[in-house]
VOGU-3710 file (C-alpha; in Angstrom, 3 decimals, decimal comma):
1> xxxxxxxxxx> 355,587/-13,383/-10,932  359,235/-14,719/-10,659  362,005/-13,063/-9,043  364,874/-12,078/-11,043  368,211/-13,579/-10,240  369,234/-10,413/-8,461  368,378/-10,326/-4,733  367,502/-6,475/-5,387  364,423/-7,688/-7,334  363,378/-10,252/-4,774
11> xxxxxxxxxx> 363,800/-8,406/-1,524  361,424/-5,797/-0,198  362,736/-4,894/3,014  361,922/-5,811/6,496  358,623/-5,805/8,551  358,002/-5,872/12,159  355,569/-8,280/13,763  353,013/-6,317/15,846  351,596/-7,284/19,289  348,796/-9,050/17,664
21> xxxxxxxxxx> 351,029/-11,040/15,335  350,230/-8,703/12,234  352,659/-7,508/9,711  352,345/-4,967/6,931  353,374/-6,139/3,298  355,541/-3,572/1,717  353,928/-1,362/-0,867  356,236/-2,520/-3,620  355,558/-6,163/-2,964  351,980/-5,517/-2,968
31> xxxxxxxxxx> 352,110/-3,686/-6,148  354,511/-6,352/-7,895  352,143/-9,216/-6,829  348,926/-7,306/-7,196  347,929/-7,918/-3,456  344,842/-5,839/-2,694  342,981/-5,373/0,551  340,671/-8,079/1,352  342,929/-10,648/-0,749  343,289/-14,041/1,077
41> xxxxxxxxxx> 346,901/-15,253/1,478  347,961/-18,728/2,545  350,541/-18,817/5,173  352,931/-21,984/4,750  355,939/-23,195/6,367  359,229/-22,872/4,338  359,945/-26,711/3,521  363,277/-26,166/5,408  361,581/-24,804/8,545  363,312/-21,550/8,297
51> xxxxxxxxxx> 360,525/-19,222/7,775  357,100/-18,513/6,320  355,771/-18,219/2,588  352,857/-16,183/1,804  350,914/-16,883/-1,533  347,700/-15,746/-2,813  344,993/-18,394/-2,453  343,735/-17,966/-6,128  347,305/-18,427/-7,558  347,692/-21,499/-5,405
61> xxxxxxxxxx> 344,457/-22,852/-6,582  345,536/-22,184/-10,122  348,872/-23,796/-9,490  347,380/-26,896/-8,158  344,573/-27,273/-10,772  347,290/-27,036/-13,512  349,535/-29,420/-11,605  346,614/-32,001/-11,132  345,807/-31,695/-14,732  349,318/-32,448/-15,941
71> xxxxxxxxxx> 349,473/-35,319/-13,409  346,458/-36,914/-14,861  347,883/-36,602/-18,281  351,215/-38,171/-17,116  349,344/-40,933/-15,446  347,292/-41,730/-18,534  350,616/-41,815/-20,728  352,102/-44,174/-18,319  349,044/-46,419/-18,098  348,026/-45,130/-14,602
81> xxxxxxx> 350,181/-47,320/-12,553  348,330/-46,517/-9,321  345,278/-47,955/-10,830  347,034/-51,152/-11,763  348,161/-51,641/-8,162  344,848/-51,462/-6,586  343,060/-53,511/-9,284
//
């Protein structure tokens, strides 16, 4: 789910890291993104190195699958330039 332009729609509050490195995801965030107990989340570094990004593994799998499908179509439309280089 995309955040609205308003920060109020994207901010869920603050969390405290416990002694074992654990955090509690705020209930409203879990509800909005359908995060259930037992769900697997990927923990990624923010591209600018300024924090972390959490994403459901299944959502990332679906995203990358769709991305690779689209990339394949674009390569086919362009005549697959990578295949020309190696051949």
